[in-house]
SEZAVEX-492169 format. One line per field, with one value per residue (C-alpha): x, y, z; chain; residue number from 1. Coordinates in steps of 0.1 Angstrom, whole numbers. Example, Ala and Ser with C-alpha at 12.3 -4.5 7.8 and 13.67 -1.06 7.14 Angstrom:
<sites>
px: (123	137)
py: (-45	-11)
pz: (78	71)
chaine: (A	A)
num: (1	2)
</sites>
This chain:
<sites>
px: (-46	-67	-88	-117	-98	-88	-52	-52	-39	-57	-26	-25	-61	-53	-28	-47	-63	-29	-15	-46	-44	-6	-11	-41	-19	9	-15	-29	6	15	14	-5	19	22	34	52	42	60	44	43	12	10	47	47	61	36	49	19	14	-13	-23	-36	-19	-27	-29	-63	-88	-83	-54	-22	-33	-24	-51	-41	-65	-67	-44	-27	-19	-2	-20	-40	-29	6	15	30	7	24	6	17	3	-30	-32	-28	-55	-79	-70	-77	-106	-134	-113	-119	-93	-70	-61	-26	-11	17	41	37	49	84	88	69	84	70	79	78	70	47	65	51	32	44	42	74	82	96	131	136	166	177	194	164	139	104	95	73	37	18	-8	-43	-62	-93)
py: (43	13	30	38	67	48	52	16	-13	-46	-65	-42	-51	-87	-86	-63	-91	-106	-73	-67	-102	-99	-66	-80	-110	-86	-66	-98	-110	-77	-81	-58	-37	-43	-15	-18	12	20	46	57	54	61	53	22	15	-2	-21	-29	-42	-27	-26	10	41	77	112	118	146	153	177	162	126	95	69	33	7	-31	-42	-75	-102	-136	-168	-186	-219	-215	-241	-216	-187	-154	-139	-103	-107	-121	-91	-68	-87	-84	-47	-39	-63	-45	-15	-3	24	40	77	82	117	124	134	99	81	68	50	35	8	-11	-47	-78	-102	-100	-98	-102	-72	-63	-37	-28	-2	31	35	69	85	104	138	154	170	177	213	222	229	255	240	247	271	259)
pz: (-488	-498	-524	-500	-485	-454	-442	-428	-449	-449	-436	-406	-397	-400	-372	-349	-328	-322	-308	-286	-272	-265	-246	-228	-216	-205	-184	-168	-158	-141	-103	-80	-59	-22	0	34	55	87	110	146	167	204	211	190	155	132	102	80	44	21	-15	-17	-3	-13	0	17	11	48	48	63	62	42	34	37	23	17	45	37	62	59	50	78	64	80	106	130	140	150	180	171	136	150	174	144	124	154	157	120	116	98	90	54	54	79	80	93	99	74	102	117	85	89	55	26	4	-26	-19	-40	-12	18	51	86	99	134	162	181	208	196	210	227	240	209	209	192	216	202	200	231	224	245	269	258	280	297)
chaine: (A	A	A	A	A	A	A	A	A	A	A	A	A	A	A	A	A	A	A	A	A	A	A	A	A	A	A	A	A	A	A	A	A	A	A	A	A	A	A	A	A	A	A	A	A	A	A	A	A	A	A	A	A	A	A	A	A	A	A	A	A	A	A	A	A	A	A	A	A	A	A	A	A	A	A	A	A	A	A	A	A	A	A	A	A	A	A	A	A	A	A	A	A	A	A	A	A	A	A	A	A	A	A	A	A	A	A	A	A	A	A	A	A	A	A	A	A	A	A	A	A	A	A	A	A	A	A	A	A	A	A	A	A	A)
num: (1	2	3	4	5	6	7	8	9	10	11	12	13	14	15	16	17	18	19	20	21	22	23	24	25	26	27	28	29	30	31	32	33	34	35	36	37	38	39	40	41	42	43	44	45	46	47	48	49	50	51	52	53	54	55	56	57	58	59	60	61	62	63	64	65	66	67	68	69	70	71	72	73	74	75	76	77	78	79	80	81	82	83	84	85	86	87	88	89	90	91	92	93	94	95	96	97	98	99	100	101	102	103	104	105	106	107	108	109	110	111	112	113	114	115	116	117	118	119	120	121	122	123	124	125	126	127	128	129	130	131	132	133	134)
</sites>
C-alpha cells in the first residue's frame, strides 16, 4: 500500500504504458485467419476461401462470409477462378447446408479457389427418399 490505501505501487504504474503498448503491438501483428471450405453443390465440389465461417441461425446451415480470391495483378489469369468470382460477385454471405460440407481447414496461405466434378461410383448408395405426393 502506498499510504493512500491503494494496492498499486508507483513503480507498477510507471511501466503500465509499456505493457499496454506491447500487447497492442502483439494484437496488431496477429494475422486474420483464412479458411478453406470444401463443399458439394449440384454434383460439383467447390473449394473456396473465406475469412468468416460460423453456424447459422437457420437450422442446419453454415454461413460463409468474406470470400477471398487471388490478386488481380497476376500475369496469368485462371479462368475457373474468374468464373467463381463472377458467380459470387455481390454475395455478402452464403448459406451452405451442413450435410454438404466436406471439410474446413484454417490455412496460412491463400490457394486457388476452384470447382471440380464430384466423382461418383462409390460403394455407398444414398438412402432413397419417398417421392412427394402431388
